[in-house]
C-alpha positions in Angstrom: -67.1 38.7 31.9 -65.2 39.3 28.5 -67.1 39.5 25.4 -66.2 39.0 21.7 -67.9 38.7 18.4 -68.6 35.5 16.8 -66.4 35.4 13.6 -69.5 33.9 11.7 -72.6 35.7 12.7 -70.8 38.7 14.3 -73.1 38.6 17.4 -71.5 39.6 20.8 -71.3 36.7 23.0 -69.3 35.7 26.3 -65.7 34.7 25.5 -66.5 31.6 27.7 -69.4 30.6 25.4 -67.0 30.3 22.3 -66.5 27.0 20.8 -63.0 26.6 19.7 -62.3 22.8 19.6 -63.9 21.5 16.5 -61.0 19.2 15.3 -63.3 16.1 15.9 -65.9 17.7 13.6 -64.0 18.3 10.4 -67.0 18.0 8.3 -68.4 21.1 10.1 -65.3 23.0 9.7 -65.4 22.4 6.0 -69.0 23.9 6.0 -68.0 27.0 7.8 -65.0 27.5 5.5 -67.4 27.2 2.3 -69.5 29.9 3.4 -66.7 31.9 5.3 -63.3 31.3 3.5 -61.7 34.0 5.9 -62.5 31.8 8.9 -59.9 30.0 10.7 -60.6 27.1 13.1 -58.7 28.9 16.0 -61.2 31.9 15.8 -63.9 29.4 17.1 -67.6 29.9 16.7 -70.6 30.7 19.0 -72.8 27.7 20.0 -75.8 29.0 17.8 -73.7 28.9 14.7 -72.3 25.5 15.6 -75.7 24.2 16.2 -76.9 25.9 12.9 -74.2 24.3 10.7 -74.5 20.8 12.5 -78.3 21.0 11.5 -77.4 22.1 7.9 -74.9 19.2 7.5 -77.5 16.7 8.9 -80.1 17.9 6.3 -77.4 17.6 3.6 -76.7 14.1 4.6 -80.2 13.0 5.0 -81.1 14.3 1.5 -78.5 12.1 -0.1 
């Protein structure tokens, strides 16, 4: 099993767990880039970071 670090949280994860295809969730991509301007979509993110940012985005939408 190949491992790599999530570019957002820096935790070591299985390469297979990396989420790369975020093109359908542009609003989440924008949130990543706000907090991590060096991040590029092709780097992907771990499932935990994706879940976290989705929750933050939902909270942001619900508060408006």
